[in-house]
C-alpha positions, 0 to 999 in steps of 0.5 A: 119375924120368923121365916114362916111369917115372911112367906105368908106376906110373900104369899099374900103380895103376890097373891094381890098382884096377880088379881091387879088390872095392870100388875108389874111385868111378870119375870119368868127364871130357869134353874137347871140342877145337875147335881143329883143328877150326877149321883151314881154317875162314873163318867163325870162328876156333874155335881162339880159342873160349872160354865163359870168360864164360858157364861157370857157376862152379861151387859149390866157386868158385875161392875155396874151391880153395887156390893157385887159378892160373885162368891154368894151371889153367882151359880153354885157348881151344879146348878145353872140359872138362865132368864130369857126376858127382854127388860126395861133397862138403861143405856148406860154401854155405848156397846148396846144397838139394840134393846133386845138384848138382854140383861142378868137378873137378881133374883134371892141372891142369885144371879140368873144369866140371859139365854135364848131358851123358850119353854112352853106348854105348862098350861093344865088341859080342860081334859085333865092330862098332865102337861108336857112342856117343851124345852128349846135351847137355841143360837142367836146367830148374832152374839159370838159368845153366847153362840160359843155357850149354845155350843159349849152346853151341846158339848157337855150333853154330848159327853155325858151321853144325855140329860134324861131325867134332869130336874129343871125348876121355873120360878116366877114373881113379878118385876118389882119384887126382884133384888133392889141392887137390880133397879135404876134408883138402887144403882142396877139398871133396870128403870123403875121410874115409871113404878115402885119397887118393893124388893121381896125374896119370898114373894113369889108364885109356886114353883114348877118342876119338870124333868127332861124325860126325852130329846125331840130335836137337835141340829146346828141351832135348835136342841128341843126337850119334852118334859114330864112332872114327877107323876110321869116318872117310873114306879110313882103310885098315886094318891102320894098325899090321901085326900081328907074332907075335914081333916088337915094333912099339914104338920102343924107350924110346919110346911104348908101350915106356916102358923109361927106366932104365940099358943092359941089353942089345944087338939080340942080347939079350946083356947088356952087362955079361957081354960087357964082363966089368965092371958098368956105370956113368953117365958124367959127363956122362951126355948126350953131346955132341960138345963135351964132349970128355970121356973114358969108361972102360970100362962107363961109359955115356952117351946122346943124346936124339933126339925126347924118347928116350934112346938108350944107348951103353957104352964098350968100352974106358977112356979112350974119345974116340970118338963113341958112334955108333962101334961099334968103342968102344962097345956100343949098348944096343938090344932085340931086339924080341923076347919075350926082349929084354922080359922082359930089361926088364920084369917081369910085365905085359910091354908087349911090342908083338907079337901072339903069336896071329897067325901072320904074321913079320917 
């Protein structure tokens, strides 16, 4: 199964779960990406920033995770991953005195450590203004290791001047879709006695990407910033994407479209199998390369891969030794970029990249 197919399945799962009367708990995760923020800075190499020695080990520590590989599961240099969720766990440690204490979460193979942060204000306003979320770091004043980590973060920010422009990515999924390593039934610590787990790294809501815009407050226990979307940044011109009423702006089989099956129709929405009067089958090899020197039969298809997108071609004749780019001997699988072409490839809902409510035509 291709990555695009997995993404489609994950999207359907998250949509179905969202509309349930009693969905699984919503999990919110945050990534702070210092890598691009550090480009062209001479005072400190932020791409090498690491808090690995200062991040407190959560109560469900590395030893409690089966097949734990810190080289792959821990945050890479330049990225910090946090969550602020209180989750249901098994009391496996005599050090746990309160169920309000947090535990680490593993999602998409990455470790998100607990930290008392709050980001609020993502909701869109009815009057159409862009949201201005507020990010707040706080000190727990209860657990010394986390208080020390809070101080370390503040000192690091001071050492680089400030973090205006830092990218923050909010990711959301449901509890049941977290990596299997989290759950009690798989050796982890989250109690899954009352629901069925379905680990799926592709089942997630669309990420929210914001940038730190200005500092609002700083004192001994609180560090607060205001965030802005990329549309609020300077020198951004709109529209970045032209809104056509009947034409899809996505690249066929690329991001947004995501179609990943075999060839269907040409750019006029004519079904290829009907044009040829024969069924379609994958050639051997299906990946066409000039060095193959392979003859293909009528109805056999090949693909050429460019920028991780597969472009399909169907042979018009038997004993076909010609390049698939020769339209005299091959039919290219193409999308008309209209709703009709989308319907030939997808069931409802359609991932159509046009805007039927607008009046602008291509």
